C-alpha positions as CSV (number, residue, x, y, z in Angstrom):
1,X,-12.4,24.1,3.7
2,X,-14.8,22.5,6.2
3,X,-17.3,22.0,3.3
4,X,-14.6,20.3,1.2
5,X,-13.6,18.1,4.1
6,X,-17.2,17.1,4.6
7,X,-17.6,16.3,0.9
8,X,-14.5,14.2,0.6
9,X,-15.0,12.4,4.0
10,X,-18.6,11.4,3.0
11,X,-17.5,10.2,-0.4
12,X,-14.9,7.9,1.0
13,X,-16.6,7.1,4.3
14,X,-13.9,8.9,6.3
15,X,-16.2,10.9,8.5
16,X,-14.4,12.9,11.2
17,X,-15.5,16.1,13.0
18,X,-13.3,18.8,11.5
19,X,-13.9,21.0,14.5
20,X,-12.2,18.5,16.9
21,X,-8.5,18.9,17.5
22,X,-6.5,16.0,16.1
23,X,-5.0,15.3,19.5
24,X,-8.4,14.4,20.8
25,X,-9.2,11.9,18.1
26,X,-8.9,8.1,18.4
27,X,-6.1,6.3,16.5
28,X,-8.6,5.2,13.8
29,X,-9.9,8.7,13.4
30,X,-6.3,10.0,13.1
31,X,-5.7,7.5,10.3
32,X,-8.8,8.9,8.5
33,X,-7.4,12.4,8.9
34,X,-4.1,11.3,7.3
35,X,-5.9,9.8,4.3
36,X,-8.2,12.9,4.0
37,X,-5.1,15.1,3.9
38,X,-3.8,13.2,0.9
39,X,-7.1,13.3,-0.9
40,X,-7.5,17.0,-0.2
41,X,-4.0,17.6,-1.6
42,X,-5.2,16.0,-4.8
43,X,-2.8,13.1,-4.5
44,X,-3.4,10.3,-7.1
45,X,-1.0,7.8,-5.4
46,X,-1.4,7.1,-1.7
47,X,1.6,5.4,-0.1
48,X,0.6,4.0,3.3
49,X,3.3,2.4,5.4
50,X,1.8,0.0,8.0
51,X,-1.5,1.9,8.2
52,X,-3.2,-0.9,10.2
53,X,-0.5,-1.2,12.8
54,X,-2.6,0.4,15.6
55,X,-6.1,-0.2,14.3
56,X,-8.8,-2.4,15.8
57,X,-10.1,-5.2,13.5
58,X,-13.3,-3.3,12.7
59,X,-11.2,-0.2,11.8
60,X,-9.0,-2.4,9.5
61,X,-12.1,-3.6,7.7
62,X,-13.2,0.1,7.3
63,X,-9.8,1.0,5.9
64,X,-10.0,-1.8,3.4
65,X,-13.5,-0.5,2.3
66,X,-11.8,2.9,1.8
67,X,-9.1,1.3,-0.3
68,X,-11.8,-0.4,-2.5
69,X,-13.5,3.0,-3.0
70,X,-10.2,4.7,-3.9
71,X,-9.5,1.9,-6.4
72,X,-13.0,2.4,-8.0
73,X,-12.3,6.1,-8.3
74,X,-8.9,5.6,-10.1
75,X,-6.5,6.2,-7.2
76,X,-3.4,4.0,-6.8
77,X,-2.7,2.7,-3.3
78,X,0.7,1.3,-2.2
79,X,0.0,-0.6,1.0
80,X,3.2,-1.5,2.9
81,X,2.8,-4.1,5.5
82,X,4.2,-7.1,7.3
83,X,0.8,-8.6,7.9
84,X,0.3,-11.1,5.1
85,X,-3.4,-11.8,5.8
86,X,-4.1,-8.1,5.3
87,X,-2.2,-7.7,2.0
88,X,-3.9,-10.9,0.7
89,X,-7.3,-9.4,1.7
90,X,-7.0,-6.1,-0.1
91,X,-4.2,-6.0,-2.7
92,X,-4.5,-6.5,-6.5
93,X,-0.8,-7.2,-6.8
94,X,1.8,-8.1,-4.2
95,X,5.5,-7.3,-4.4
96,X,7.8,-9.0,-1.8
97,X,11.1,-7.5,-0.9
98,X,14.0,-8.9,1.1
99,X,17.1,-6.9,1.9
100,X,16.2,-4.1,-0.5
101,X,15.6,-6.4,-3.5
102,X,12.3,-7.6,-5.0
103,X,12.1,-11.3,-4.7
104,X,8.8,-11.6,-6.4
105,X,5.7,-9.9,-7.8
106,X,2.5,-11.7,-8.3
107,X,-1.2,-11.1,-8.6
108,X,-3.2,-11.7,-5.4
109,X,-5.1,-14.6,-7.1
110,X,-1.8,-16.4,-7.4
111,X,-0.6,-15.6,-3.9
112,X,-0.8,-17.7,-0.7
113,X,0.6,-17.0,2.8
114,X,3.0,-19.9,2.4
115,X,4.2,-18.7,-1.0
116,X,4.8,-15.1,0.3
117,X,6.7,-16.5,3.3
118,X,8.9,-18.5,0.8
119,X,9.6,-15.3,-1.1
120,X,10.5,-13.5,2.1
121,X,13.0,-16.2,3.1
122,X,14.8,-16.7,-0.2
123,X,12.8,-19.0,-2.5
124,X,12.0,-16.1,-4.9
125,X,10.2,-16.1,-8.2
126,X,10.4,-13.7,-11.1
127,X,7.6,-11.3,-11.9
128,X,4.6,-13.4,-12.7
129,X,2.4,-13.1,-15.8
130,X,-0.4,-10.6,-15.6
131,X,-4.0,-11.6,-14.9
132,X,-6.6,-11.3,-17.6
133,X,-8.1,-8.2,-15.9
134,X,-4.7,-6.5,-16.1
135,X,-4.5,-6.9,-19.8
136,X,-7.6,-4.7,-20.1
137,X,-5.7,-2.0,-18.3
138,X,-2.5,-2.2,-20.3
139,X,-3.3,0.9,-22.3
140,X,-3.4,3.0,-19.1
141,X,-0.5,5.4,-18.4
142,X,1.2,4.5,-15.1
143,X,0.8,6.9,-12.2
144,X,4.2,5.9,-10.9
145,X,6.9,3.8,-12.6
146,X,10.3,3.0,-11.0
147,X,12.9,1.4,-13.2
148,X,16.2,0.0,-11.7
149,X,15.9,2.4,-8.7
150,X,18.5,2.0,-6.1
151,X,19.0,4.0,-2.9
152,X,21.9,3.9,-0.4
153,X,21.0,3.8,3.3
154,X,23.5,5.3,5.7
155,X,24.5,3.0,8.5
156,X,22.7,0.0,7.1
157,X,23.8,-2.9,4.9
158,X,21.2,-2.3,2.2
159,X,18.9,0.2,0.6
160,X,16.7,-0.4,-2.4
161,X,18.5,-2.3,-5.1
162,X,17.4,-2.1,-8.7
163,X,13.7,-1.9,-7.9
164,X,11.2,-2.1,-10.8
165,X,7.6,-1.1,-9.9
166,X,4.7,0.2,-12.0
167,X,1.5,1.5,-10.4
168,X,-1.5,2.0,-12.6
169,X,-4.6,4.1,-11.8
170,X,-7.1,2.2,-9.7
171,X,-4.6,-0.4,-8.5
172,X,-3.7,-1.4,-5.0
173,X,-0.1,-2.7,-4.7
174,X,0.9,-4.4,-1.5
175,X,4.6,-4.4,-0.5
176,X,5.4,-7.2,2.0
177,X,8.6,-8.2,3.7
178,X,10.0,-9.7,6.8
179,X,10.5,-7.3,9.7
180,X,14.0,-7.4,10.9
181,X,14.5,-6.3,14.5
182,X,15.5,-2.7,14.7
183,X,14.9,-1.9,11.0
184,X,12.0,0.3,10.0
185,X,12.8,1.2,6.4
186,X,11.3,-0.2,3.2
187,X,14.2,-2.6,2.5
188,X,13.3,-4.8,5.5
């Protein structure tokens, strides 16, 4: 197992000492361990909810380099964040949600911080046209496809409402939304 950890950690620049107890690792190293666990479990889709929340700027840059390597190796990454600059820095496609509903999906080349803020606060757009690079990948089979998915959330006004989301191999999808005080689930 240690040999496998070493191989995967070197391949994705996630070096951590496997002999050190996780409780003794820094926040950034713990984040690396979480990604390593997914990779060692042969996950093809990595869903990371606010992975940069406690990271220093240099650690965020390192995580984005890991995302880029994962993309090159055909993994799909869903990066959920409220930090618009970060989603603009690393995503291929951005989906914005407000109150459990998608208000817009666009390619990062079409996205601006102001445009994302508009989507968050109610000036939504429909799903945009695909970029030329995406047309080259249209023959790929999705790793994950959600069609009209809804989920109730007990004790809250809204869960997910009729979500459509397709994730292809080698794609990083950013999910952005406005954080509402006290809410921590995806619909915020």
